[in-house]
C-alpha positions in Angstrom: 0.0 0.4 -0.6 1.2 3.1 -1.2 2.4 6.2 1.5 2.3 9.9 1.5 5.4 11.0 1.3 7.3 14.3 3.1 10.8 15.2 2.5 12.2 15.6 5.4 15.6 17.3 4.9 14.6 20.6 6.9 11.9 22.7 8.4 8.5 21.7 8.7 8.4 18.2 7.4 6.7 16.8 11.6 4.3 19.6 11.2 3.1 17.7 8.4 2.9 14.3 9.5 1.4 15.2 12.3 -1.4 16.8 9.9 -1.6 14.0 8.0 -2.1 11.7 11.2 -4.9 13.8 11.7 -6.8 13.1 8.6 -6.8 9.9 9.0 -3.6 9.3 6.9 0.5 7.9 7.4 3.4 10.1 6.4 6.7 8.5 5.8 10.2 10.3 5.8 11.8 11.3 2.3 15.3 11.9 2.8 17.0 9.1 0.0 16.6 8.6 -3.7 15.6 5.1 -3.3 12.6 6.1 -0.8 11.1 7.8 -3.5 9.9 4.7 -5.0 8.1 3.7 -2.0 5.1 6.7 -2.3 3.3 7.2 -4.5 2.9 11.2 -3.5 5.2 13.5 -1.9 4.6 16.7 0.2 7.5 19.1 0.4 7.2 21.1 3.7 8.2 24.6 4.6 11.9 25.5 5.5 15.3 27.6 4.5 15.3 27.0 1.0 18.5 27.7 0.2 19.1 24.5 3.0 18.1 22.3 1.4 19.0 22.4 -2.0 21.8 21.7 -0.1 21.0 19.1 1.1 19.2 17.6 -1.8 22.1 18.3 -4.1 24.5 15.9 -1.2 22.2 13.4 -1.2 21.9 13.5 -5.0 17.8 13.7 -4.6 17.1 16.0 -7.2 17.2 13.4 -10.5 14.6 11.4 -8.9 12.5 14.3 -7.1 12.1 15.9 -11.6 11.3 12.3 -12.0 9.7 11.8 -9.4 7.0 15.3 -11.0 7.5 14.6 -14.8 6.4 10.7 -13.2 2.3 13.2 -13.0 2.9 12.3 -9.6 1.1 14.6 -6.9 3.6 17.1 -5.5 2.8 19.4 -2.6 4.9 22.1 -1.9 4.5 24.2 0.7 6.8 27.7 1.0 9.7 26.5 0.2 7.9 23.6 -1.3 6.7 26.3 -3.9 10.1 28.3 -4.9 11.2 24.2 -5.4 8.7 23.4 -7.4 8.8 26.6 -9.8 9.9 26.9 -13.0 11.5 30.5 -12.7 12.5 32.0 -9.2 13.8 35.4 -8.4 15.0 38.2 -5.6 17.4 34.4 -4.2 20.8 35.2 -3.0 24.2 35.0 -4.5 24.4 32.1 -6.5 20.6 31.3 -6.4 19.8 27.5 -5.9 18.5 24.4 -7.8 15.3 23.4 -8.8 13.0 20.5 -9.4 11.1 22.7 -11.8 7.9 21.3 -13.0 5.2 24.4 -11.9 5.2 26.6 -15.0 5.2 29.8 -12.5 8.1 32.7 -11.7 8.0 32.5 -7.8 9.8 35.5 -5.6 12.1 34.5 -2.5 10.9 36.1 0.7 8.2 38.4 -1.6 6.9 39.5 1.8 10.2 39.8 3.9 12.5 39.0 6.3 11.7 37.0 10.0 10.1 39.6 12.5 8.3 40.5 9.0 6.7 37.2 9.3 2.3 37.5 9.4 -0.7 35.8 9.5 -4.0 37.0 7.3 -7.5 35.7 7.3 -7.5 34.5 2.7 -10.7 33.8 0.3 -9.9 30.5 -1.0 -13.0 29.0 -3.1 -11.9 26.4 -4.6 -10.8 24.6 -1.3 -14.3 25.3 0.6 -16.1 24.1 -2.4 -14.4 21.2 -2.2 -13.8 20.6 1.3 -16.3 22.8 3.0 -15.8 24.3 6.5 -15.0 28.4 6.1 -15.1 30.7 3.0 -11.6 31.9 4.7 -8.1 29.8 6.2 -5.5 30.7 8.2 -2.6 31.9 6.4 0.4 31.4 7.9 3.7 33.2 5.8 6.9 32.6 7.2 9.7 34.2 4.8 7.0 33.8 2.0 7.7 33.7 -1.3 4.9 35.0 -3.3 3.7 34.2 -7.2 4.4 36.7 -9.8 3.3 35.1 -12.7 1.4 31.4 -14.0 1.5 29.8 -17.3 -2.3 29.1 -19.0 -2.7 25.8 -17.6 -2.0 27.3 -13.6 -4.8 27.3 -11.8 -4.7 30.4 -8.7 -6.7 29.0 -5.8 -5.5 32.0 -3.5 -4.5 35.1 -3.6 -3.4 38.0 -1.2 -3.9 42.5 -0.9 -0.3 43.9 -1.2 0.3 47.7 -1.6 2.2 48.8 -5.0 5.3 49.7 -2.5 5.7 46.3 -1.1 5.9 44.8 -4.2 8.1 47.3 -5.3 10.7 47.2 -2.0 10.5 42.9 -2.5 11.2 42.7 -6.2 14.2 44.5 -5.7 15.4 42.4 -2.5 17.9 40.3 -2.4 18.1 39.4 -6.2 19.5 42.9 -7.1 16.7 43.9 -9.5 14.6 46.8 -10.1 12.1 47.9 -9.0 8.7 47.4 -10.1 6.7 50.1 -10.0 3.4 48.1 -11.1 0.3 49.1 -9.8 -1.3 45.7 -9.4 -2.7 45.2 -5.8 -2.7 41.0 -5.6 -0.2 38.7 -5.0 -0.8 34.8 -5.9 0.4 32.7 -2.8 -1.7 28.9 -4.1 -1.8 27.4 -7.4 -2.3 23.7 -8.7 -1.3 22.6 -11.8 -2.4 18.8 -13.1 -0.2 17.1 -10.2 1.3 20.0 -8.7 -0.4 21.9 -5.6 2.4 24.2 -4.0 1.0 27.1 -1.5 3.2 30.4 -0.3 1.5 30.1 3.3 1.8 26.9 5.8 -1.3 25.0 6.7 0.5 22.7 8.7 1.1 25.2 11.4 -2.8 25.1 11.9 -5.9 23.2 13.3 -7.2 23.8 10.0 -6.1 20.4 7.7 -8.7 21.5 4.5 -5.5 21.8 2.4 -4.3 18.0 3.5 -7.6 16.5 2.6 -7.4 18.3 -1.2 -4.3 17.5 -1.0 -5.4 13.7 -0.7 -8.2 13.7 -2.8 -6.0 14.9 -6.0 -4.3 11.9 -5.0 -7.2 10.3 -6.6 -7.6 12.8 -9.3 -4.7 11.8 -10.7 -5.6 8.1 -11.5 -4.2 6.4 -7.8 -6.8 6.4 -5.6 -7.5 7.1 -1.8 -7.7 3.5 -1.3 -4.9 2.2 -2.6 -2.7 5.1 -2.6 -2.7 6.0 1.2 -2.4 4.5 4.8 -5.2 4.8 7.0 -3.9 5.9 10.5 -7.4 7.1 12.4 -9.9 9.6 11.8 -9.7 13.5 14.2 -11.4 17.2 13.1 -9.8 19.6 11.9 -11.9 22.1 14.2 -10.4 20.5 17.8 -6.9 20.9 17.0 -4.2 23.5 19.0 -2.4 26.0 17.4 1.1 24.6 16.9 3.7 27.2 17.4 5.3 28.8 14.6 9.1 27.7 14.2 12.0 30.2 13.3 13.3 29.9 10.0 17.3 30.6 10.0 
């Protein structure tokens, strides 16, 4: 029986595994290429993207991760995981970082600023509410978060967030040394889906709301694996009665 893999190099992989448990599914930690052969879907958690990239390169994971995506297996990237899945990333540190790719978008690393500029906000996601029920908004936890600046025609936007034009200009000139963007655009994209790929700029695993995890599990069935053969049940829990998880500090 296939398991839900969680890339466990660094970051909030334990929180994702706990969230999967709350919806009655077992997650397994993935650290080596051969371990990907035992799972039919994968979550790439939030963390420090440069550190995660270095560890993935050290363990020779990138070729296996790219093949996993190309095979059409469901993959969900949160925060740093979003950066990994993007075809293009801007605002990176000197020298950049290796990406998995597959998601037709341009993402800005640390778009919302540094650790001290992390924040929470209620964000509307009609597709999530339609499929999973519950409130019309979810509580987005943004920790040194990226944002999606552009998407291709096959990418479905699931959620966006209002920002001031000055904020967008400042973020586009941060880290990467690019010229500021003076566009009057007032919203940036923070959640998308493209076929077998799901990406969120925020951290659902750090809240009591497990609807994004349930949404991902339904994706697994939609792309052909079928939930009865792709996940291991470990008991069911209500996502409405779980305690809040403290925010980790990413260096």
